[in-house]
N, C-alpha and C positions, 0 to 999 in steps of 0.2 A: 832505471827501463822500466816503459810503459809497458801494459800488454798489445800484442802481438794480435791484431785486430785482419788486419790482411791475408782474404779468403788463400791468396795465389801464397804466400810469407807460408799460411800455417800447412797450406799440403806441399810446399817444400821443404819442410823440418819435419815431416810427416817423415816424406822421400827420405832425407838425407839422415835419419834415422834409421828405416831399411836398408840405403844404402851400409852403412856405416856394420849392424847384422852382417850383412850377405858378405861383406867384405872380412872380418873378422872369422867370421863362421868357417867360411873356402882358405883364407891364411890356416887355421889352428888344423882342419883336414888334410891342408896341403901339408904341412910340415906334420904332419904321426896323424897319416891317411889308417884306420881300421874302424872295427865296426863298436869295439867298446868305445873311441874316441865317438864317434857319430850317434850312439843313444847317448855316453854323456852330454851331449853339447845340446842335444835336441832335448834331456830331461831341463838339463840348466834353461834355456829360453824357455821353457812352457811351465814350465814352474815360476821363472822369471814374474812371464807374465800373470801369471792366477795372481800370486802375492800380492802386484803392483793392480791388482780387480779389486783384493779381497780386500786392500788398504782404500782406496776410492769409489769402489761401487760397494761393499756388503755394508761395510762401517755406516755409511751415510743411510742406505736402506734398510739398512733390518737389525742395525744395532743404535744410532743416534742421530736420527734425522735431523737435530737444531743444529750439526756442527760442517763445516764442509772444511776441508787440508785440501792443503797449500803444495806440499808436498809428502817425504819420507819423513824430512824432523819433524814437521806439522804432528803429523802422527806419534811420535815419537813423545812428543811433547806433551801431548792428549793425553797419551796410555801414560803420567808419569804423572799429570795433573788430576785425572782421574781415578788412579789407585792412591788413596796418601796410604803411606805409611801406617805403621798399627795398627 
């Protein structure tokens, strides 16, 4: 499968991710409506977004500007190769 190039499909993909987030979060909150659940869910979402930013922006712009990450697995492989054993 090639790269997605159609702007409309890229936007659609983004909004489908947003819809998935809203449905999953809403379902979790409906099943266990409490302040604790809401705070933990918000913290999980925020930390996940910050980790993603770290992987795909901070590493490229502040650590190694020559490497381009294709995904989380590519980052794991990069770490494995850049830190030799011993």
